[in-house]
TIFI-536193 format. One line per field, with one value per residue: residue number from 1; residue in one letter; z, y, x of N, C-alpha, C in turn. Coordinates in steps of 0.2 Angstrom, whole numbers, always signed. Each point is the difference from the previous one (the first is absolute). Example, Ala and Ser with C-alpha at 12.3 -4.5 7.8 and 13.67 -1.06 7.14 Angstrom:
BEGIN
num	[1 | 2]
residu	[A | S]
nc3	[+39 | -4]
nc2	[-28 | +5]
nc1	[+66 | -2]
cac3	[+0 | +1]
cac2	[+6 | +6]
cac1	[-4 | +4]
cc3	[+0 | +3]
cc2	[+6 | +5]
cc1	[+4 | -4]
//
This chain:
BEGIN
num	[1 | 2 | 3 | 4 | 5 | 6 | 7 | 8 | 9 | 10 | 11 | 12 | 13 | 14 | 15 | 16 | 17 | 18 | 19 | 20 | 21 | 22 | 23 | 24 | 25 | 26 | 27 | 28 | 29 | 30 | 31 | 32 | 33 | 34 | 35 | 36 | 37 | 38 | 39 | 40 | 41 | 42 | 43 | 44 | 45 | 46 | 47 | 48 | 49 | 50 | 51 | 52 | 53 | 54 | 55 | 56 | 57 | 58 | 59 | 60 | 61 | 62 | 63 | 64 | 65 | 66 | 67 | 68 | 69 | 70 | 71 | 72 | 73 | 74 | 75 | 76 | 77 | 78 | 79 | 80 | 81 | 82 | 83 | 84 | 85 | 86 | 87 | 88 | 89 | 90 | 91 | 92 | 93 | 94 | 95 | 96 | 97 | 98 | 99 | 100 | 101 | 102 | 103 | 104 | 105 | 106 | 107 | 108 | 109 | 110 | 111 | 112 | 113 | 114 | 115 | 116 | 117 | 118 | 119 | 120 | 121 | 122 | 123 | 124 | 125 | 126 | 127 | 128 | 129 | 130 | 131 | 132 | 133 | 134 | 135 | 136 | 137 | 138 | 139 | 140 | 141 | 142 | 143 | 144 | 145 | 146 | 147 | 148 | 149 | 150 | 151 | 152 | 153 | 154 | 155 | 156 | 157 | 158 | 159 | 160 | 161 | 162 | 163 | 164 | 165 | 166 | 167 | 168 | 169 | 170 | 171 | 172 | 173 | 174 | 175 | 176 | 177 | 178 | 179 | 180 | 181 | 182 | 183 | 184 | 185 | 186 | 187 | 188 | 189 | 190 | 191 | 192 | 193 | 194 | 195 | 196 | 197 | 198 | 199 | 200 | 201 | 202 | 203 | 204 | 205 | 206 | 207 | 208 | 209 | 210 | 211 | 212 | 213 | 214 | 215 | 216 | 217 | 218 | 219 | 220 | 221 | 222 | 223 | 224 | 225 | 226 | 227 | 228 | 229 | 230 | 231 | 232 | 233 | 234 | 235 | 236 | 237 | 238 | 239 | 240 | 241 | 242 | 243 | 244 | 245 | 246 | 247 | 248 | 249 | 250 | 251 | 252 | 253 | 254 | 255 | 256 | 257 | 258 | 259 | 260 | 261 | 262 | 263 | 264 | 265 | 266 | 267 | 268 | 269 | 270 | 271 | 272 | 273 | 274 | 275 | 276 | 277 | 278 | 279 | 280 | 281 | 282 | 283 | 284 | 285]
residu	[M | E | Q | R | K | P | L | T | T | A | K | M | R | K | M | K | Q | D | G | V | P | I | T | M | V | T | A | Y | D | Y | P | S | A | R | L | A | E | E | A | G | I | D | V | I | L | V | G | D | S | L | G | N | V | V | L | G | Y | D | S | T | L | P | V | T | L | D | D | M | V | Y | Q | T | R | A | A | V | R | G | A | S | N | T | F | I | V | A | D | M | P | F | L | T | Y | H | G | S | L | D | T | T | F | R | G | V | A | R | L | M | Q | E | G | G | A | K | A | V | K | L | E | G | G | A | E | I | A | A | T | V | K | A | I | T | E | A | G | V | P | V | V | G | H | L | G | L | T | P | Q | S | V | H | Q | L | G | G | F | R | V | Q | G | R | S | S | E | Q | A | E | K | L | L | S | D | A | K | A | L | E | E | A | G | A | F | A | V | V | L | E | L | V | T | D | E | L | A | E | W | I | T | K | Q | L | S | I | P | T | I | G | I | G | S | G | I | H | C | D | G | Q | V | L | V | Y | H | D | L | L | Q | Y | G | S | D | S | A | A | R | K | F | V | K | A | Y | A | N | I | G | E | T | I | R | A | G | I | G | E | Y | V | K | E | V | K | A | R | A | F | P | A | P | E | H | T | F | H | M | D | N | D | V | V | E | Y | L | Y | G | D | K | E | K]
nc3	[+103 | -4 | +4 | -5 | -2 | +0 | -6 | -3 | -1 | +4 | +3 | -2 | +0 | +5 | +2 | -3 | +3 | +6 | -4 | +7 | -1 | +0 | +5 | -4 | +7 | -2 | +5 | +3 | +5 | +7 | -1 | -6 | +3 | +6 | -4 | -3 | +5 | +3 | -4 | +4 | -2 | -4 | -5 | +5 | -5 | +5 | -5 | -3 | -3 | +9 | -4 | -5 | +3 | +4 | -3 | -5 | -2 | -6 | +4 | -1 | -5 | +3 | -2 | +6 | +3 | +4 | -6 | -3 | +4 | +0 | -6 | -1 | +4 | -1 | -7 | +2 | +3 | -6 | -3 | +6 | -2 | -4 | -5 | +1 | -6 | +0 | -2 | -5 | +1 | -3 | -5 | +3 | -5 | -2 | +7 | +6 | +1 | +4 | -5 | -6 | +2 | +0 | -7 | -3 | +4 | -2 | -5 | +1 | +3 | -3 | -6 | +1 | -6 | -4 | -4 | -5 | -2 | -6 | -4 | -5 | -4 | -6 | +0 | +4 | -5 | -1 | +1 | -4 | -3 | +1 | +0 | -4 | -3 | +3 | -3 | -3 | +1 | -6 | -1 | -7 | -4 | -7 | -7 | +2 | +1 | +6 | +4 | -6 | +3 | +2 | +1 | +3 | +3 | +6 | +3 | -2 | -3 | +3 | -4 | -4 | +2 | -5 | -1 | +2 | -4 | -5 | +1 | +0 | -5 | -4 | +2 | -1 | -6 | -1 | +0 | -4 | -5 | +1 | +0 | -3 | +3 | -2 | -6 | +1 | -4 | +0 | -3 | -1 | -6 | -1 | -7 | +2 | +3 | -4 | -4 | +2 | +2 | -8 | -1 | +5 | +3 | -1 | +5 | -4 | +3 | -3 | -3 | -3 | +2 | +0 | -2 | -6 | +5 | +5 | -1 | +5 | -1 | +4 | +0 | +7 | -2 | -4 | +3 | +5 | -5 | +4 | -1 | -6 | -5 | +3 | +2 | -3 | +2 | -6 | +3 | +2 | +4 | +2 | +6 | +3 | +3 | +3 | -5 | -4 | +2 | -1 | -6 | -2 | +3 | -2 | -5 | +3 | +1 | -4 | -3 | +4 | -1 | -6 | +1 | +3 | -6 | -1 | +6 | -1 | +4 | -6 | -2 | +5 | +4 | +5 | +4 | +6 | +1 | +5 | -5 | -4 | +6 | +1 | -6 | +0 | +6 | +5 | -5 | +5 | +3]
nc2	[-143 | -6 | +2 | +4 | -3 | +6 | +1 | -4 | +2 | -5 | +1 | +7 | -2 | -5 | +5 | +5 | -3 | +1 | +6 | +2 | +4 | +6 | +1 | +6 | +4 | +7 | +2 | +5 | -5 | -1 | +3 | +3 | +0 | +1 | +3 | +3 | -1 | +2 | +4 | -1 | +6 | +0 | +6 | +4 | +5 | +4 | +2 | +4 | -3 | +0 | +2 | -5 | -6 | +1 | +1 | -3 | -3 | +5 | -1 | -4 | +3 | +4 | -6 | +1 | -1 | +5 | +1 | -3 | +3 | +5 | +0 | -2 | +5 | +4 | -2 | +0 | +6 | +2 | -2 | -2 | -3 | +7 | -3 | +5 | +3 | +5 | +6 | -1 | +5 | +3 | -2 | -6 | -1 | +9 | +2 | +2 | -5 | +4 | +6 | -4 | -1 | +7 | +1 | -5 | +1 | +5 | -4 | -3 | +5 | +6 | -2 | -4 | +3 | -6 | +5 | +2 | +6 | -2 | +5 | -3 | +1 | -2 | +6 | -4 | -5 | +5 | +3 | -3 | -1 | +7 | +1 | -3 | +3 | +6 | -4 | +4 | -4 | +0 | +4 | -2 | +6 | -2 | +3 | +1 | +4 | +0 | -1 | -3 | +2 | +5 | -3 | -4 | +8 | -2 | -3 | -2 | -5 | -4 | +1 | +5 | +3 | -2 | +6 | +2 | -4 | +1 | +6 | +0 | -4 | +3 | +4 | -4 | -3 | +7 | +2 | -5 | +0 | +6 | -5 | +3 | -1 | +5 | +1 | +5 | -1 | +6 | +0 | -6 | +0 | -3 | +1 | +6 | +1 | -4 | +3 | +6 | -2 | -2 | +6 | +1 | -1 | +6 | +0 | +0 | +6 | -1 | +6 | -1 | -6 | -1 | -6 | +2 | +6 | +1 | +7 | +2 | +6 | +4 | +6 | -1 | +6 | -2 | -5 | +6 | +4 | +1 | +5 | -4 | +4 | -3 | -3 | +6 | -1 | -1 | +2 | +4 | -5 | +3 | -3 | +8 | +2 | +0 | +4 | -4 | -5 | +3 | +4 | -6 | -4 | +3 | -2 | -8 | +0 | +4 | -3 | -5 | +3 | +2 | -7 | +0 | -4 | +4 | -2 | -5 | -2 | -5 | +6 | +0 | +4 | -3 | +4 | -2 | -2 | -3 | -2 | -2 | -2 | -4 | -1 | -2 | -4 | +1 | -2 | -4 | +2]
nc1	[+21 | +1 | +6 | +3 | +5 | +2 | -2 | +4 | +5 | +2 | -4 | +2 | +7 | -1 | -5 | +4 | +5 | -4 | +0 | +3 | -5 | +4 | -2 | +1 | -1 | -2 | +3 | -3 | -3 | -2 | -5 | +3 | +6 | -2 | -4 | +5 | +3 | -5 | +1 | +6 | +2 | +4 | -1 | +2 | -2 | +3 | -4 | +5 | -5 | +2 | +5 | -3 | +1 | +5 | +6 | -3 | +6 | +3 | +5 | +5 | +2 | -6 | -1 | +0 | +7 | -1 | -3 | +5 | +5 | -3 | -1 | +6 | +3 | -4 | +1 | +4 | -2 | -2 | +5 | +1 | -5 | +2 | +3 | +3 | -1 | +5 | -3 | +6 | -1 | -1 | +4 | -1 | +0 | -1 | +1 | +2 | +4 | +4 | -1 | +1 | +5 | +2 | -3 | +4 | +6 | -3 | -1 | +5 | +4 | -2 | -1 | +6 | +2 | -3 | -2 | +4 | -2 | +3 | +0 | +1 | +4 | +3 | -3 | -5 | +2 | +4 | -5 | -3 | +6 | +3 | -6 | -1 | +6 | -3 | -3 | +0 | -6 | +1 | -4 | +0 | +0 | -4 | -1 | -6 | +4 | -4 | +6 | +0 | -6 | +3 | +5 | -5 | -1 | +0 | -6 | +4 | -4 | +4 | +5 | -3 | +7 | +2 | +2 | -6 | -2 | +4 | +0 | -6 | +2 | +5 | -5 | -3 | +4 | +2 | -7 | -2 | +6 | -2 | -5 | -3 | -5 | -2 | -4 | -3 | -6 | +2 | -5 | +2 | +2 | -6 | +1 | +2 | -4 | -3 | +4 | -1 | -7 | -1 | +4 | -5 | +4 | +0 | -4 | -4 | -1 | -6 | +0 | -6 | +2 | -5 | -4 | +5 | +0 | +5 | -1 | -3 | +0 | -4 | -2 | +2 | +1 | +3 | +2 | -1 | +3 | +6 | -4 | -2 | +0 | +6 | -6 | -1 | +6 | +2 | +6 | -4 | +0 | -6 | +1 | +0 | -4 | +5 | +3 | -3 | +2 | +7 | -1 | -4 | +5 | +5 | -4 | -1 | +5 | +1 | -4 | +2 | +6 | -1 | -1 | +6 | +1 | +6 | +2 | -2 | -6 | +0 | +1 | -4 | +3 | -2 | -1 | +3 | -6 | +3 | +4 | -6 | -2 | +7 | +0 | -5 | -1 | -3 | -1 | -2 | +6]
cac3	[-8 | +1 | -3 | -5 | -1 | -5 | -6 | -1 | -7 | -2 | +0 | -5 | -6 | +0 | -2 | -6 | -2 | +1 | -2 | +4 | -1 | +6 | +1 | +4 | +0 | +5 | +7 | +3 | +6 | +4 | -2 | -6 | +0 | +4 | -4 | -6 | +3 | +2 | -7 | -2 | -5 | -1 | +0 | -1 | -3 | +3 | -5 | -1 | -1 | +5 | -2 | -4 | +3 | +7 | +0 | -4 | -6 | -6 | -2 | +6 | +0 | +5 | +6 | +2 | +3 | +7 | -1 | -2 | +7 | +5 | -3 | +0 | +8 | +1 | -2 | +3 | +7 | -1 | -3 | +2 | -2 | -7 | -3 | -1 | -5 | +1 | -6 | +1 | -2 | -5 | +2 | +7 | -2 | -6 | +1 | +2 | +2 | +7 | +1 | -1 | +5 | +7 | +0 | +2 | +8 | +3 | -1 | +3 | +7 | +3 | -2 | +1 | -7 | -2 | -6 | -3 | -8 | -3 | -6 | -5 | -4 | +2 | +3 | +7 | +2 | +5 | +6 | +4 | +1 | +7 | +4 | +1 | +3 | +7 | +3 | -1 | -6 | -5 | -6 | -6 | -3 | -6 | -4 | +3 | +6 | +0 | +2 | -7 | -5 | -4 | -4 | -4 | -5 | +2 | +2 | -7 | -1 | -3 | -3 | -6 | -6 | +1 | +4 | +7 | +2 | +1 | +5 | +7 | +1 | +1 | +7 | +5 | +2 | +3 | +7 | +3 | +0 | +4 | +7 | +2 | +2 | -4 | -4 | -1 | -7 | +0 | -5 | -5 | -4 | +1 | -3 | +2 | +8 | -1 | -4 | +6 | +6 | -1 | +0 | +6 | +6 | +7 | -1 | -2 | +2 | -5 | +1 | -7 | -4 | -1 | +4 | +1 | +4 | +6 | +5 | -3 | +5 | +0 | +5 | +4 | +0 | -7 | +0 | +4 | -1 | +6 | -1 | -6 | -6 | -4 | -2 | -7 | -3 | -4 | +3 | +7 | +2 | +6 | +3 | +3 | -1 | +8 | -1 | +0 | +7 | +5 | -1 | +3 | +7 | +3 | -2 | +4 | +6 | -1 | +0 | +7 | +5 | -2 | +1 | +7 | +2 | +3 | +3 | +3 | +7 | +1 | +0 | +6 | +7 | +5 | +7 | +5 | +2 | +6 | -3 | -3 | +6 | +4 | -5 | -3 | +6 | -1 | -5 | +1 | +5]
cac2	[-2 | -3 | +4 | -3 | +3 | +4 | -4 | +2 | +2 | -8 | -2 | +2 | -4 | -6 | +1 | +0 | -7 | -5 | +3 | +2 | +8 | +2 | +5 | +6 | +5 | +6 | +3 | +5 | +1 | -4 | -3 | -3 | -6 | -4 | -2 | -4 | -5 | -4 | -3 | -6 | +4 | -4 | +5 | +7 | +5 | +6 | +4 | +7 | +2 | +3 | +7 | +1 | -2 | +2 | +8 | +5 | +3 | -2 | -6 | -2 | +4 | +3 | -5 | +1 | -5 | +0 | +0 | -7 | -3 | +2 | -4 | -7 | -3 | -2 | -6 | -6 | -2 | -2 | -6 | -2 | -6 | +0 | +4 | +7 | +4 | +7 | +3 | +6 | +6 | +4 | +3 | -3 | -6 | +1 | +2 | -4 | -5 | +2 | +2 | -7 | -5 | +3 | +0 | -8 | -1 | +3 | -3 | -6 | +0 | +3 | -3 | -7 | -3 | -6 | +1 | +7 | +0 | +7 | +0 | +2 | -7 | -1 | +6 | +0 | -6 | +0 | +3 | -6 | -6 | +2 | -1 | -8 | -3 | +2 | -4 | +3 | -1 | +4 | -1 | +6 | +3 | +1 | +1 | +7 | +2 | +7 | +4 | +2 | +1 | +6 | -3 | -5 | +3 | -2 | -6 | -4 | -7 | -2 | -8 | +0 | +0 | -4 | +3 | +0 | -7 | -3 | +4 | -4 | -7 | +1 | +3 | -5 | -3 | +3 | -1 | -8 | +0 | +5 | -2 | +2 | -6 | +0 | +6 | +2 | +2 | +4 | +2 | -3 | -5 | -8 | -5 | +1 | -2 | -7 | -2 | +1 | -5 | -6 | +1 | +2 | -5 | +4 | +2 | +7 | +2 | +5 | +5 | +2 | -5 | -6 | -5 | -6 | +2 | -5 | +3 | +8 | +5 | +5 | +5 | +0 | +5 | -1 | -8 | -1 | +7 | +4 | +7 | +0 | -1 | -4 | -5 | +1 | -1 | -6 | -5 | -1 | -2 | +2 | -6 | +2 | +9 | +3 | +8 | +1 | -1 | +5 | +5 | +0 | +1 | +6 | +6 | -1 | +3 | +6 | +0 | -2 | +6 | +6 | -1 | -1 | -8 | -4 | -6 | -3 | -2 | -6 | +2 | +7 | -2 | +5 | +1 | -4 | +5 | +4 | +4 | +5 | +5 | +4 | +5 | +5 | +2 | -2 | +3 | +0 | +5]
cac1	[+3 | +7 | +4 | +5 | +7 | +0 | +4 | +7 | +3 | +1 | -6 | -2 | +2 | -4 | -7 | +1 | +3 | -5 | -5 | -5 | +0 | +2 | -5 | +3 | -3 | +3 | -3 | +5 | -1 | -1 | -6 | +0 | +5 | -2 | -5 | +3 | +2 | -6 | -4 | +5 | +5 | +7 | +5 | -2 | +4 | +0 | +3 | +0 | -6 | -3 | +1 | -6 | -7 | -1 | +1 | -4 | +4 | -2 | +5 | +4 | +6 | +1 | +0 | +8 | +2 | -3 | -8 | -1 | +1 | -6 | -7 | +2 | -1 | -7 | -2 | +4 | -4 | -7 | +1 | +6 | +2 | +0 | +6 | -2 | +4 | -1 | +4 | +5 | -3 | +3 | +7 | +3 | +5 | +4 | +5 | +5 | -3 | -1 | -7 | -5 | -1 | -4 | -6 | -1 | -1 | -5 | -5 | +1 | +2 | -4 | -6 | -2 | -1 | +3 | +3 | -2 | -1 | +2 | -3 | +4 | +3 | +7 | +3 | +2 | +2 | +6 | -3 | -5 | +5 | +2 | -5 | -1 | +7 | -1 | -4 | -7 | -3 | -2 | -6 | +1 | -6 | +1 | -5 | -2 | +5 | -3 | +5 | +3 | -6 | +2 | +6 | -3 | -5 | -7 | -2 | +0 | +2 | +7 | +1 | -4 | +4 | +6 | +6 | -2 | +0 | +8 | +2 | -4 | +2 | +7 | +0 | -2 | +5 | +4 | -2 | +2 | +5 | +1 | -2 | -8 | -5 | -6 | -1 | -6 | -1 | -7 | -3 | +5 | -4 | -2 | +6 | +6 | +0 | +1 | +7 | +5 | -2 | +3 | +6 | +2 | -1 | -4 | -6 | -2 | -6 | -2 | -5 | -2 | +4 | -4 | -1 | +4 | +5 | +0 | -4 | -4 | -1 | -4 | -1 | -7 | -6 | -3 | -3 | -5 | -4 | +1 | +3 | +3 | -4 | +4 | -2 | -2 | +4 | -2 | +4 | -3 | -7 | -2 | -2 | -5 | -2 | +1 | -1 | -9 | -1 | +2 | -4 | -6 | +1 | +1 | -6 | -5 | +2 | -1 | -8 | -2 | +3 | -3 | -7 | +1 | -2 | +6 | +1 | -6 | +0 | +5 | +8 | +0 | +2 | -3 | +2 | -5 | -5 | +2 | +5 | -3 | -4 | +6 | +2 | -6 | -5 | -9 | -5 | -6 | -1]
cc3	[+2 | -3 | -4 | -1 | -7 | -6 | +0 | -8 | -4 | -1 | -6 | -7 | -1 | -3 | -7 | -5 | -2 | -3 | +3 | +0 | +7 | +1 | +4 | -1 | +3 | +5 | +3 | +6 | +4 | -1 | -7 | +0 | +4 | -4 | -5 | +3 | +1 | -6 | -5 | -5 | +1 | +4 | +1 | -1 | +2 | -6 | +0 | -3 | +3 | -2 | -3 | +5 | +6 | +2 | -4 | -5 | -5 | -4 | +6 | +2 | +8 | +8 | +3 | +4 | +6 | -1 | -1 | +7 | +4 | -3 | +1 | +8 | +1 | -4 | +3 | +7 | -2 | -3 | +1 | -3 | -8 | -3 | -2 | -3 | +0 | -6 | +3 | -3 | -6 | +2 | +6 | -3 | -6 | +0 | +3 | +4 | +7 | +1 | +0 | +7 | +7 | -1 | +0 | +6 | +3 | -1 | +2 | +7 | +4 | -3 | +0 | -6 | +0 | -6 | -3 | -8 | -3 | -7 | -5 | -2 | +0 | +1 | +8 | +2 | +5 | +6 | +3 | +1 | +7 | +5 | +2 | +3 | +8 | +3 | -1 | -7 | -4 | -4 | -4 | -2 | -6 | -3 | +2 | +6 | +2 | +2 | -6 | -5 | -4 | -6 | -6 | -5 | +3 | +1 | -7 | +0 | -2 | -4 | -6 | -7 | +1 | +4 | +7 | +3 | +2 | +7 | +7 | +1 | +3 | +8 | +4 | +2 | +4 | +9 | +4 | +1 | +8 | +7 | +1 | +1 | -4 | -3 | -1 | -7 | -1 | -7 | -6 | -4 | +2 | -1 | +1 | +8 | +0 | -1 | +6 | +6 | -1 | -1 | +7 | +6 | +7 | -3 | -3 | +2 | -4 | +3 | -7 | -5 | -3 | +5 | +2 | +4 | +6 | +5 | -2 | +7 | -2 | +5 | +4 | -1 | -7 | -1 | +5 | -1 | +6 | -1 | -6 | -6 | -6 | -2 | -7 | -5 | -3 | +5 | +7 | +1 | +6 | +2 | +6 | -1 | +8 | +0 | +2 | +7 | +5 | +0 | +3 | +7 | +3 | -3 | +5 | +8 | +0 | +0 | +7 | +5 | -2 | +3 | +8 | +2 | +3 | +5 | +2 | +7 | +2 | -1 | +5 | +6 | +5 | +7 | +4 | +3 | +5 | -2 | -4 | +4 | +2 | -6 | -2 | +5 | -2 | -5 | +2 | +6 | -3]
cc2	[-3 | +3 | -5 | +3 | +3 | -4 | +3 | +1 | -7 | -2 | +2 | -1 | -5 | +0 | +1 | -7 | -5 | +3 | +3 | +7 | +3 | +8 | +6 | +5 | +6 | +0 | +4 | +3 | -4 | -5 | -3 | -5 | -6 | -4 | -5 | -6 | -5 | -3 | -5 | +3 | -5 | +6 | +8 | +4 | +6 | +4 | +7 | +1 | +3 | +7 | +3 | -1 | +2 | +8 | +5 | +4 | -3 | -6 | -3 | +4 | +4 | -4 | -2 | -7 | +0 | -3 | -8 | -4 | -1 | -5 | -7 | -3 | -1 | -5 | -6 | -2 | -4 | -8 | -3 | -8 | -1 | +3 | +6 | +3 | +7 | +2 | +5 | +7 | +4 | +3 | -1 | -5 | -1 | +3 | -4 | -7 | +0 | +2 | -4 | -4 | +2 | +0 | -7 | -1 | +4 | -3 | -7 | +0 | +4 | +0 | -7 | -4 | -6 | +1 | +7 | -2 | +6 | +0 | +1 | -8 | +1 | +6 | -1 | -7 | -1 | +2 | -6 | -5 | +2 | -1 | -7 | -4 | +2 | -5 | +3 | -2 | +5 | -1 | +5 | +1 | +2 | +2 | +7 | +1 | +7 | +6 | +3 | +2 | +6 | -2 | -5 | +3 | -2 | -6 | -5 | -6 | -1 | -7 | +0 | -1 | -6 | +2 | +0 | -7 | -2 | +4 | -3 | -7 | +1 | +4 | -6 | -4 | +2 | +0 | -6 | +0 | +3 | -3 | +1 | -7 | +1 | +7 | +2 | +3 | +4 | +2 | -2 | -5 | -6 | -4 | +1 | -2 | -7 | -2 | +1 | -5 | -6 | +0 | +0 | -7 | +4 | +2 | +7 | +2 | +5 | +4 | +2 | -3 | -6 | -6 | -5 | +1 | -7 | +2 | +5 | +4 | +5 | +5 | -1 | +4 | -1 | -6 | +1 | +7 | +3 | +7 | +0 | -2 | -4 | -6 | +0 | -2 | -8 | -7 | -2 | -3 | +1 | -5 | +1 | +8 | +1 | +7 | +2 | -2 | +4 | +6 | -1 | +0 | +7 | +6 | -2 | +3 | +7 | +3 | -1 | +5 | +6 | +0 | -1 | -8 | -4 | +5 | -2 | -2 | -5 | +2 | +5 | -4 | +4 | +0 | -3 | +7 | +5 | +6 | +6 | +4 | +6 | +5 | +5 | +1 | -5 | +4 | +2 | +5 | +8]
cc1	[+7 | +5 | +5 | +6 | +1 | +5 | +7 | +1 | +0 | -7 | -5 | +2 | -3 | -5 | +1 | +1 | -8 | -7 | -6 | +0 | +1 | -5 | +2 | -5 | +4 | -4 | +4 | -2 | -2 | -7 | +0 | +4 | -5 | -7 | +3 | +3 | -5 | -3 | +5 | +3 | +7 | +5 | -3 | +6 | -1 | +2 | -1 | -6 | -4 | -1 | -7 | -7 | +0 | +2 | -2 | +5 | -3 | +5 | +4 | +5 | +2 | +1 | +7 | +1 | -3 | -8 | +1 | +2 | -6 | -5 | +3 | -1 | -7 | -3 | +4 | -3 | -7 | +1 | +7 | +2 | -2 | +6 | -2 | +7 | +0 | +3 | +5 | -4 | +4 | +7 | +3 | +5 | +5 | +8 | +7 | -3 | +0 | -8 | -5 | +0 | -3 | -7 | -4 | -1 | -5 | -6 | -1 | +0 | -7 | -8 | -2 | -2 | +5 | +4 | +0 | -1 | +2 | -2 | +6 | +3 | +8 | +4 | +1 | +2 | +6 | -2 | -4 | +5 | +3 | -5 | -1 | +6 | +0 | -6 | -9 | -4 | -3 | -6 | +2 | -7 | +2 | -6 | -2 | +3 | -3 | +4 | +3 | -6 | +1 | +4 | -4 | -6 | -8 | -1 | -1 | +2 | +7 | +0 | -3 | +4 | +6 | +5 | -2 | +0 | +7 | +2 | -3 | +2 | +6 | +1 | -3 | +4 | +6 | -1 | +0 | +6 | +4 | -2 | -7 | -2 | -6 | -1 | -6 | +1 | -7 | -2 | +4 | -6 | -1 | +6 | +6 | +1 | +0 | +5 | +5 | +0 | +4 | +8 | +5 | +0 | -3 | -7 | -2 | -8 | -3 | -6 | -2 | +6 | -2 | +1 | +7 | +7 | -1 | -5 | -5 | +1 | -5 | +1 | -6 | -5 | -2 | -5 | -6 | -4 | -1 | +3 | +5 | -3 | +4 | -3 | -3 | +6 | +0 | +4 | -3 | -8 | -1 | -4 | -6 | +0 | +0 | -2 | -8 | -2 | +1 | -4 | -7 | +0 | +0 | -5 | -5 | +2 | -1 | -7 | -2 | +2 | -5 | -8 | -2 | -3 | +6 | +3 | -8 | +1 | +5 | +7 | +2 | +2 | -3 | +3 | -6 | -3 | +2 | +6 | -3 | -3 | +4 | +2 | -6 | -4 | -6 | -4 | -6 | -2 | +0]
//
């Protein structure tokens, strides 16, 4: 397969200008990232959603910086020719800038990420500005922000009221002014996502936010139905059912082992006859 150069932030801005949609998918390890790259994905997000779909938590809040560094490093090994963004996990960028920079440095230096993603709007704009001024590309995240799910009162669509709409647009502009090169819009109404997209010069990446964003992102496990039931959500489209295939394959393996049908002769190795005789003796004597 012909290798390609990873996208750059400048190329992504040009894609917005030219009306070329940006494709993004989450991936959390070597094989998923490698398959995503081979499939032609533009951007890989090593999201803290790994807490839900990989680590089995009921939210993203327990995900640690160590988790993110470990998974980012694995994904980078699988997709070295793809632009990879890593999430800053819960409460790793709301304290001192020194603490924030240590986390960013670990994701970039140890993890190998090319950019970091932060949830929040105007309230984190100063932090975003400091990170970008240090030379690190930043992706913002607005709308339904999973790290603030309890404060938001659950997984609810954002931007249905005029007050929410004004706040989200203001937050998006604040992130752009702070230097973010893209903004994820999660569970934002279609009309508002379109309006925000038109108001910004940087790309918007939607998830559950309609067709008018500059790009789209889905969770790997959702779009493939791989160990996840999230495909039932309205904003998710399942493009394959890998979970069913895996369950069937493992089930068949269990049956064959129980029936002593596996390993078959073609899966078995044998000694030379003289070695067998040495170990067991001549059975005919």
